[in-house]
C-alpha positions as CSV (number, residue, x, y, z in Angstrom):
1,M,6.5,-33.7,25.5
2,A,9.0,-30.9,26.0
3,K,8.1,-27.4,24.6
4,Q,10.1,-26.5,21.4
5,P,12.5,-23.6,22.1
6,T,12.0,-20.3,20.2
7,Y,15.0,-18.3,19.3
8,R,15.4,-14.5,18.5
9,V,18.0,-14.1,15.8
10,V,19.3,-10.4,15.3
11,F,21.6,-10.1,12.4
12,Y,22.9,-7.5,9.8
13,N,21.6,-7.6,6.3
14,Q,22.2,-5.0,3.6
15,G,22.4,-2.0,5.8
16,Q,19.6,-3.0,8.0
17,I,19.2,-4.9,11.2
18,Y,16.7,-7.8,11.1
19,E,15.1,-9.4,14.1
20,V,13.4,-12.7,13.5
21,Y,12.1,-15.7,15.4
22,A,12.8,-19.4,14.5
23,R,12.3,-22.8,16.0
24,Q,15.6,-24.2,14.8
25,I,19.0,-22.8,14.6
26,F,22.4,-24.5,14.4
27,Q,25.8,-24.3,12.8
28,S,25.9,-25.2,9.2
29,D,28.0,-27.6,7.3
30,L,28.8,-24.7,5.1
31,Y,31.8,-23.1,6.8
32,G,31.1,-19.7,8.4
33,F,27.3,-20.0,8.4
34,I,24.4,-20.7,10.7
35,E,21.2,-22.3,9.5
36,V,17.8,-20.9,10.5
37,E,14.7,-23.0,10.0
38,E,11.0,-22.8,10.9
39,F,10.6,-18.9,11.0
40,V,7.9,-17.8,13.4
41,F,5.8,-14.8,12.7
42,G,2.8,-13.3,14.6
43,E,-0.6,-14.5,14.1
44,R,-3.4,-12.4,12.4
45,T,-5.4,-11.6,15.6
46,Q,-5.1,-7.9,15.2
47,L,-6.4,-5.4,12.8
48,V,-3.3,-3.2,12.5
49,V,-0.8,-4.6,9.9
50,D,2.9,-4.1,10.7
51,P,4.8,-3.1,7.6
52,A,8.0,-4.4,8.9
53,E,6.5,-7.9,9.7
54,E,4.8,-7.9,6.2
55,K,8.0,-7.2,4.6
56,L,9.8,-10.0,6.4
57,K,6.9,-12.5,5.9
58,S,7.1,-11.9,2.0
59,E,11.0,-12.0,2.1
60,F,11.0,-15.3,3.9
61,N,8.0,-16.6,2.2
62,G,8.7,-20.2,1.0
63,V,12.0,-20.3,2.6
64,T,12.6,-23.5,4.5
65,R,16.2,-22.8,5.6
66,S,18.2,-19.6,5.6
67,Y,22.0,-19.6,5.8
68,I,23.2,-16.5,7.5
69,P,26.9,-15.6,7.7
70,M,28.3,-15.8,11.3
71,H,30.0,-12.4,11.0
72,S,26.5,-10.9,10.3
73,V,25.0,-12.2,13.5
74,V,24.6,-9.6,16.3
75,R,22.8,-11.9,18.8
76,I,20.9,-15.1,19.3
77,D,18.6,-15.5,22.4
78,E,16.5,-18.4,23.3
79,V,13.1,-16.7,24.4
80,E,10.0,-17.9,26.2
81,R,7.8,-16.9,23.2
82,E,8.1,-15.1,19.9
83,G,7.8,-11.3,19.8
84,Q,7.3,-8.8,17.0
85,V,9.7,-9.1,14.1
86,K,11.7,-6.0,13.3
87,V,13.7,-4.4,10.5
88,S,15.8,-1.4,11.5
89,D,17.8,1.0,9.5
90,I,21.3,1.5,10.9
91,K,21.9,5.2,11.8
92,S,25.3,6.8,11.6
93,S,25.2,7.2,15.4
94,D,24.7,3.4,15.8
95,K,27.6,1.4,16.6
96,V,27.4,-1.9,14.7
97,A,30.6,-3.3,13.7
98,Q,31.0,-5.9,11.0
99,F,33.9,-7.9,10.0
100,P,35.4,-6.5,6.8
101,F,34.9,-8.2,3.5
102,G,37.1,-8.7,0.5
103,G,39.8,-6.2,-0.2
104,A,41.3,-6.5,3.4
105,N,45.0,-7.0,3.2
106,V,45.2,-10.2,5.3
107,T,48.1,-12.7,5.2
108,P,47.2,-16.1,6.4
109,P,49.6,-17.5,9.2
110,G,52.5,-19.1,7.6
111,G,51.3,-18.0,4.2
112,K,52.4,-15.5,1.6
113,S,50.2,-12.4,0.6
């Protein structure tokens, strides 16, 4: 039996960068989203509790599938094994670009504004 791949998904969410691990990831039928399933969190083999991991565990507790907008995804890697999940605040010196949301003056090709 082939080993099931593990993916590291790094994405932007409400002013923070999330780094999570999952077993399933694919393009959604919902246009502009990816689906992330089977989140993987570290085992409780250590005495030190990581607050970022606890935050993400509680945020994704009971979630079977998460839909992440493609424009929020920074990077997706297939990795050998899962690592530590992270939540990082974006500093003003960080260069993280995100596609503009509503309010942008964009005219569709061949359309009228």
